[in-house]
C-alpha positions as CSV (number, residue, x, y, z in Angstrom):
1,X,0.0,0.0,0.0
2,X,1.5,3.3,-1.1
3,X,0.3,5.2,2.0
4,X,2.3,4.5,5.1
5,X,-0.6,4.8,7.5
6,X,0.9,8.0,9.0
7,X,0.3,10.3,6.1
8,X,3.2,9.6,3.8
9,X,2.7,8.3,0.2
10,X,5.5,6.6,-1.7
11,X,5.5,4.7,-5.0
12,X,6.2,1.0,-5.3
13,X,6.1,-1.6,-8.0
14,X,6.3,-4.5,-5.7
15,X,10.1,-4.8,-5.7
16,X,11.4,-1.2,-5.6
17,X,9.9,1.8,-3.8
18,X,10.3,5.6,-3.8
19,X,11.0,8.2,-6.5
20,X,13.3,6.0,-8.7
21,X,11.2,2.8,-9.1
22,X,11.8,2.5,-12.9
23,X,15.4,3.6,-12.7
24,X,15.9,0.9,-10.1
25,X,14.4,-1.6,-12.6
26,X,16.6,-0.4,-15.4
27,X,19.7,-0.6,-13.2
28,X,18.7,-4.2,-12.3
29,X,18.4,-4.9,-16.1
30,X,14.7,-5.5,-15.8
31,X,12.7,-4.6,-18.9
32,X,9.1,-3.7,-19.1
33,X,7.2,-6.3,-17.3
34,X,3.4,-6.0,-17.4
35,X,2.9,-7.4,-13.9
36,X,5.4,-4.9,-12.4
37,X,3.7,-2.0,-14.1
38,X,0.2,-3.2,-13.1
39,X,1.4,-3.6,-9.5
40,X,2.8,0.0,-9.6
41,X,-0.3,1.5,-11.3
42,X,-2.6,-0.4,-9.0
43,X,-0.7,1.0,-6.1
44,X,-1.2,4.5,-7.4
45,X,-5.0,3.8,-7.8
46,X,-5.1,2.5,-4.2
47,X,-3.3,5.6,-3.0
48,X,-5.7,7.9,-4.8
49,X,-8.7,5.9,-3.6
50,X,-7.5,6.5,0.0
51,X,-7.8,10.3,-0.5
52,X,-10.9,12.4,0.1
53,X,-12.3,13.9,-3.1
54,X,-13.0,17.7,-3.1
55,X,-16.4,17.2,-4.8
56,X,-17.6,15.0,-1.9
57,X,-17.8,11.7,-3.9
58,X,-16.4,9.7,-1.0
59,X,-16.2,10.0,2.8
60,X,-13.8,9.3,5.6
61,X,-13.7,5.8,7.1
62,X,-12.0,6.9,10.4
63,X,-11.5,10.1,12.5
64,X,-9.6,12.9,10.7
65,X,-7.1,14.7,12.9
66,X,-6.6,18.3,11.8
67,X,-3.0,18.7,13.1
68,X,-4.0,22.0,14.8
69,X,-5.3,23.4,11.5
70,X,-8.8,24.8,10.8
71,X,-11.5,24.3,8.2
72,X,-11.9,27.8,6.8
73,X,-14.5,29.7,4.8
74,X,-17.2,27.1,5.7
75,X,-20.9,27.6,4.9
76,X,-23.5,28.1,7.6
77,X,-24.9,24.8,8.9
78,X,-28.2,23.9,7.5
79,X,-28.7,20.5,9.2
80,X,-28.2,19.2,12.7
81,X,-25.3,17.0,11.5
82,X,-23.4,19.9,9.9
83,X,-20.4,21.7,11.3
84,X,-21.5,24.9,13.0
85,X,-19.8,28.0,11.6
86,X,-18.4,30.1,14.5
87,X,-20.6,33.0,13.6
88,X,-23.7,30.9,14.1
89,X,-22.5,29.9,17.6
90,X,-21.5,33.5,18.4
91,X,-24.8,34.8,17.1
92,X,-26.9,32.2,19.0
93,X,-28.4,31.1,15.7
94,X,-29.0,27.5,16.8
95,X,-31.3,28.6,19.6
96,X,-33.1,31.5,18.0
97,X,-36.7,31.0,17.0
98,X,-37.7,34.6,16.1
99,X,-41.3,35.6,16.9
100,X,-43.6,32.8,17.8
101,X,-46.7,32.0,15.9
102,X,-49.8,30.0,16.8
103,X,-52.0,31.4,19.6
104,X,-51.7,32.9,23.1
105,X,-51.6,29.6,24.9
106,X,-50.3,27.3,22.1
107,X,-47.3,29.1,20.6
108,X,-45.1,27.7,17.8
109,X,-41.4,28.3,17.3
110,X,-39.2,27.4,14.4
111,X,-35.4,26.7,14.9
112,X,-33.0,26.5,11.9
113,X,-31.7,23.9,11.5
114,X,-34.8,22.1,12.7
115,X,-34.7,19.9,15.7
116,X,-36.3,16.4,15.3
117,X,-36.9,15.7,19.0
118,X,-36.9,17.5,22.3
119,X,-33.9,16.6,24.3
120,X,-33.2,17.5,28.0
121,X,-30.9,20.5,28.1
122,X,-32.2,21.9,24.8
123,X,-32.5,25.8,24.7
124,X,-34.8,28.0,22.8
125,X,-34.9,31.8,22.6
126,X,-37.8,33.6,21.0
127,X,-40.0,36.7,21.1
128,X,-43.5,35.8,22.0
129,X,-46.1,36.8,19.5
130,X,-48.7,36.7,22.2
131,X,-49.1,37.1,26.0
132,X,-50.3,33.8,27.4
133,X,-53.5,33.9,29.4
134,X,-53.3,30.4,31.0
135,X,-51.6,27.1,30.7
136,X,-49.1,27.3,27.9
137,X,-47.6,24.9,25.3
138,X,-44.7,25.8,23.1
139,X,-44.2,23.7,19.9
140,X,-40.7,23.8,18.5
141,X,-40.4,22.4,15.0
142,X,-43.4,20.3,15.6
143,X,-42.3,19.0,19.0
144,X,-44.7,20.2,21.6
145,X,-43.8,20.8,25.3
146,X,-45.9,22.1,28.2
147,X,-44.3,25.3,29.5
148,X,-43.7,25.9,33.2
149,X,-42.4,28.8,35.3
150,X,-40.4,28.1,38.5
151,X,-41.6,24.5,37.9
152,X,-45.2,25.5,38.3
153,X,-48.0,25.4,35.7
154,X,-48.4,28.6,33.8
155,X,-51.5,30.6,34.8
156,X,-51.0,33.6,32.5
157,X,-48.4,36.3,31.8
158,X,-45.4,34.0,32.0
159,X,-44.5,35.1,28.5
160,X,-45.4,38.6,27.3
161,X,-45.9,39.6,23.7
162,X,-42.8,41.4,22.3
163,X,-40.6,40.6,25.4
164,X,-37.7,38.1,25.0
165,X,-38.3,34.6,26.4
166,X,-35.8,31.9,27.1
167,X,-36.7,28.3,27.8
168,X,-34.9,25.1,28.7
169,X,-36.3,21.7,28.1
170,X,-35.8,19.5,31.2
171,X,-36.9,16.3,29.7
172,X,-40.5,16.8,30.7
173,X,-41.3,20.5,30.5
174,X,-40.1,23.6,28.8
175,X,-39.0,25.6,31.8
176,X,-39.3,29.4,31.3
177,X,-35.9,30.8,32.5
178,X,-36.6,34.4,31.6
179,X,-40.0,35.8,31.0
180,X,-41.9,39.0,30.4
181,X,-40.3,41.0,33.2
182,X,-39.8,44.0,30.9
183,X,-42.2,46.9,30.8
184,X,-45.0,46.8,28.3
185,X,-47.2,49.8,27.4
186,X,-50.9,50.2,27.0
187,X,-53.3,52.9,25.9
188,X,-55.8,53.7,28.7
189,X,-59.3,55.0,28.1
190,X,-60.1,57.9,30.5
191,X,-63.3,59.1,32.0
192,X,-64.9,59.9,35.3
193,X,-67.6,58.8,37.7
194,X,-71.1,60.0,37.2
195,X,-71.1,62.6,34.4
196,X,-67.6,63.7,35.1
197,X,-65.3,63.5,32.1
198,X,-61.5,63.5,31.8
199,X,-60.5,64.7,28.4
200,X,-57.6,66.3,26.4
201,X,-55.5,63.8,28.3
202,X,-51.7,63.7,27.9
203,X,-50.3,60.4,29.1
204,X,-46.7,60.6,30.5
205,X,-46.4,57.0,31.5
206,X,-48.6,54.0,31.0
207,X,-46.6,50.8,31.5
208,X,-47.0,47.5,33.2
209,X,-45.2,44.2,33.9
210,X,-46.7,40.7,34.2
211,X,-45.2,38.2,36.7
212,X,-47.4,35.2,36.5
213,X,-50.8,36.2,37.8
214,X,-49.4,39.5,39.2
215,X,-49.6,42.8,37.3
216,X,-47.4,45.7,38.3
217,X,-48.3,49.0,36.6
218,X,-47.8,52.7,36.8
219,X,-49.6,55.5,35.1
220,X,-49.3,59.3,35.1
221,X,-51.6,61.5,33.0
222,X,-52.8,65.1,33.0
223,X,-56.0,66.4,31.4
224,X,-59.0,68.5,31.9
225,X,-62.3,67.7,33.5
226,X,-65.8,68.6,32.4
227,X,-69.5,67.7,33.0
228,X,-70.5,67.7,36.6
229,X,-68.0,67.5,39.4
230,X,-67.8,64.1,40.9
231,X,-65.5,62.1,43.2
232,X,-63.4,59.9,40.8
233,X,-61.4,60.0,37.6
234,X,-61.2,56.7,35.8
235,X,-59.0,54.8,33.4
236,X,-59.0,51.3,32.0
237,X,-56.5,48.8,33.5
238,X,-53.9,47.1,31.3
239,X,-55.3,43.6,32.1
240,X,-58.8,42.8,33.4
241,X,-59.1,41.9,37.1
242,X,-60.3,38.3,37.6
243,X,-59.5,37.5,41.2
244,X,-58.0,38.7,44.4
245,X,-57.9,42.2,45.9
246,X,-55.8,44.9,44.2
247,X,-53.3,46.8,46.2
248,X,-53.0,50.3,44.7
249,X,-51.3,53.5,45.7
250,X,-52.1,56.8,44.1
251,X,-51.8,60.5,44.3
252,X,-54.1,63.1,42.7
253,X,-53.7,66.8,42.2
254,X,-56.2,69.5,41.8
255,X,-55.1,72.9,43.0
256,X,-52.7,71.3,45.6
257,X,-51.0,68.0,45.8
258,X,-53.0,65.5,47.9
259,X,-52.8,61.9,48.6
260,X,-55.4,59.7,46.9
261,X,-56.9,56.3,46.6
262,X,-57.3,54.1,43.6
263,X,-59.5,51.0,43.3
264,X,-61.2,48.8,40.8
265,X,-64.8,49.7,40.3
266,X,-65.2,46.9,37.7
267,X,-63.0,44.2,36.2
268,X,-61.5,46.7,33.8
269,X,-61.9,50.2,35.4
270,X,-59.7,51.9,38.0
271,X,-61.2,54.8,39.9
272,X,-58.9,57.5,41.4
273,X,-60.3,59.6,44.3
274,X,-58.8,62.5,46.2
275,X,-57.7,61.6,49.8
276,X,-60.2,64.1,51.3
277,X,-63.1,62.6,49.3
278,X,-63.8,66.0,47.9
279,X,-65.1,66.3,44.3
280,X,-62.8,67.0,41.4
281,X,-63.3,70.5,40.3
282,X,-63.9,71.6,36.7
283,X,-60.8,73.7,36.3
284,X,-58.0,72.7,34.0
285,X,-54.8,71.0,35.0
286,X,-55.8,67.7,36.7
287,X,-53.2,65.0,37.2
288,X,-53.5,61.4,38.3
289,X,-50.6,59.2,39.1
290,X,-51.1,55.6,40.1
291,X,-48.7,52.8,41.0
292,X,-50.3,49.4,41.6
293,X,-50.0,45.7,42.0
294,X,-52.9,43.4,41.5
295,X,-53.7,39.8,40.8
296,X,-55.6,38.5,37.9
């Protein structure tokens, strides 16, 4: 065999080896002998067949040591059995699922290259296309997993639309490692109790966070009142109240800064009253500011 087994190729015709095979024959007064030429040429063929072809016609039959060299200018992996290009690793491409599809409580994510089975330790990063409202499943490349947060069943708000989510499959569930803890915004609708109105409103802040069944929010707005003086300005909450007792803190201003109280008058409406229970006047320049935590 012309290859030595340690990466060196040398010619042989069965009797002589090296760079002077035919000269050695001539010096030995050996003429052209078919069997010796066939042996030599077959040795060349065997050596060539032991090489990898650049067009991918054949494949290795053993591990290939790289001798501390690299494969360079490689294409991006497109299958799970491909080499990963370093940029894909650095960019987190293997775990990135983009924005999820599906529905609020049955979201779908696509990884590229696609996974064919969920394996313990598998990671996925995605932007939820929806905020879940109850128990949640996440299907990754057709492989469905029930999502849990802190190893508890999801009840709503564990993932928030537009807020990065990271999950790890533990062999049974997709554990939400990082959820919708960032601030989201909403557009409140304003009004007042009785015939009181709160119009020409400028909203400085209207943002909230969901932490499971808890909602944390803050709102600050100024506007003008009209109609008949009454005791409460109102705004719609970011998420409807469905259980528990809200704990809210507020301040309200009329002509002077006063403490205030805010409470849910319905599942969706928060009322803000002045601390002294007096009516809101009809002059311009009213401000409400509410910071609250409530359970849905």
